[in-house]
N, C-alpha and C positions, 0 to 999 in steps of 0.2 A: 667553260667560261660562263660567268654569271651575267645576267642582264643588267643594263645600265640603270633600270628602274630600281634594282636592288641596292644601288649605291656602290657596287663593287664590280670591277671588270678585271677578270684574271687574264693576264697576257702571257702567252707561251714565250719561252726564251727564244732569242734569235739563234739561227744555225750558222755555223762557220763553213762556208763553201770551200771545198778543196782541201780541208784539213785531213790529216791521216787518221785512220781508224784508231779508236781507243781500245785498250785491253788492260787487264790488271797489271799494275806496276808501270804503265806508260805515262808519258806526259799527256795532259788533256788537250785534244785538238791540236796536236803538233803540226806546225806549218812546214811543208816541204820548202827547202831552200829556194826553189824556183819561184815561190810565191812571195818572197820577201822584198821583191823589187818592183811590185806592181800593186795597184789598189786591191785591198782585200775585200772580197764580196761577202756580204752578210745577208742571209735570207730572213725577212720579217714575215711571220705567219699572219693570217687574217685574224680579224676580231669581229665581234658582234656590233650591231648598230652602225651599219654602213650607210645609213640614211643621214648621218650627221657629219658636218665638216670636222676634219681631224688634223691636228698638227702633230707630226711625229718627229721626235728628236732622238738621234742615235748617240749613245754615250760610251766613252772608252775610259777604262780605269787602268792605271799602272803605278806601281810603287807608291801607293797611298793617295794618289791624285786621280780625280775624275774630271773629264772635260767633255763638253758636247762636240761631236764630230761633224754632224751635218743635220739639216732639218728639211722635212718634206711636208707639203700641204696637200691634203686630199679633199677635193671638191665633191660634195654629194650630188647625186647618188654615186657611191664609190663602186667601181666595177670589181666584183669578186675575182675576175680573171687576172687582176693585177698581182694576185698573191699566189705563192710567197713573193713578196716585194723585195727586190735586190737593192740594198744600200751598199755604199762603198766607204772604206777607210783608207786614206792616203798612206803610202808606205813609210813616209817620214815620221808618222805618228807611232809606228811600232818598230823603230830602228834599233831599239835596245833589246838585249836578251831578257827573257823572263816570261811570266804568265800575265796576260792581259784579261781584263774583265770587260764584257760587252753587255749592255742592256739598252732598252729604248723606253721612252716615255711618250704617252699619248695625251694630248690636251683636247678633250671633247666637251664643248660647251662650257669651258672654264674649269672643268674637273680634270685633274691630272691622275693618270694611272701609270704605274711602273711595271715593266715586264719582269719575269724571272731572269736571273743572271746566267750567262754562259761565259766560258773562258777559252782562250787559245794560248798556245805556247810558242815562243820564238827561241830557237837555238841556233847560234852562229858559231859555236866553238867545236872544232874537230875533236874526235876522241883522243884521249891521252893528252889533252890540251895542245894538240898539234905537234907534239914531240914524237920522235921515232920510238916505236915499242922496243922492248927488250928482245933478246935472242929467242927464237922458237926453241923449245926444249925437246930433246930427243931422249929415248930411254937410256938409263945408265948402263944397261947390258949391251948397248951397241958399241962394240969394242973399237976404240980409236975412231969413232964416228964413221965407221965403214959399214955399208949395207952390202951383204953377201947373199947369194942364193940360200945358203945354209940358215942364215938368220930368218929369211922370209919363210922358209919351210917350217921352222920352229915357232913362228909367230903368226900363223894363219894367213900368210902372204900379205902382211901389212906391217907398217911401222907406226906406233902411236906417237903423236906429236901434241905438245901442250903449249898453248899460248897463255901466258900469265895474265891475271886480271890487271887491268890498266885504269888509269884515272878517267873518271866520267863514263865508265862502262855501263851500258844499259841493254835490256833485252831488245833483240832484233837489230842490234848493231851487226854489221857484216865484216867478217875477217876474210880477206882475199889472200890465200896462201900460194906462194910461188916456189917452184922447185926446178932448178936448172941453172941457166946463166943469170948473171946479175942484171941482164936486160930482159929477162923473161917477162912476157906480157900476157900469157895464158894462165890464169890462176884458178884455184879451187876455192869456191865461196862457201863459207861456214857461217851460220847464223848463231849469234850469242844468245844463250838461253836465259841468263839472269845477270844481275848487276854485281853479285858477290863471289862468283866462282871462276876458276880458271876454265878455259875452253879446251877440251880434249877431242881430237878427231883422229881418224885412221888414214894414213897415206898408203894407198893401195899399191900392191906389187906391180900391176900393169903400168901405172904411171912411172914408177921407178925404172922398170925395164925399158920403157920407151925412151928414157933419157940416155941410157947406155952407160958403159963404164967411164970412169973419170971423176974429176973433182967438180962438184956442183955447189950451188948456194941454196939455202932455204931462208926465206924471208916472207914478210906479209905486210899488208897495208890495212888500215882501219877506216871504215865508213859508218857513220851513224844513220839512224832512220830518217833524219831530216835531209840527208844528202851532203853533210859536211865531210870532206875528205881529209884523211890524215896522211902523214908521210910514211915512206917505207921504213920498216923496222931495221934493226941491225941484222947483218948477214951472218948466218951460221954455215960454215963450210961443212959439206958432207961428201964422202967418197962412196962411189958405187963400184963394186969390183966383182968380176966373175960372171957378169950377166951375158 
């Protein structure tokens, strides 16, 4: 940060409290769904020249428009222990999906200084646009969609299952796969690796044997990283025989 005497005050960007961690290919500062219904907390870092009165205005930008959210006045001498200072954005101001921009401006002695920009992302749409996913795909050599001990012996005691790529797929979405009754509530959770590929996983023989002989259903549900829940997929009948 430069000194005010130099005519420039470099202000660090505000931090979005409670946003999910970023990683390559992720949305920036994705908000968990639980945070969409309460004021969003934003941390304002400290600045130099705390001996001068300061007016701080928090700004929010979305869809090409920028508006002041709230204003704070700091009476000198400003206590450094106030920082990072927590400002809030009312939930109705980020009710629409998309990426929002956040920055703040300081007015010190009639001079205005603008902080670096930060962004956060609001996602309210379930994976696959909330539609049921297609059938889970089982291997073509699974004769008449029947799992037998002979099949498991020949395939390393597992059955390969494929979940086709779906609309809005993103890394770290969670597929919960169910095998058994149509009312099954104990699922196997699989993390999605990328946005472009089918998801392939191994259904272990122990799980299959625990269900026993008979007609079963294979299906799955989709959840994204923000916590949006999708509907159950279509049900694939699978028979287990000879266990």
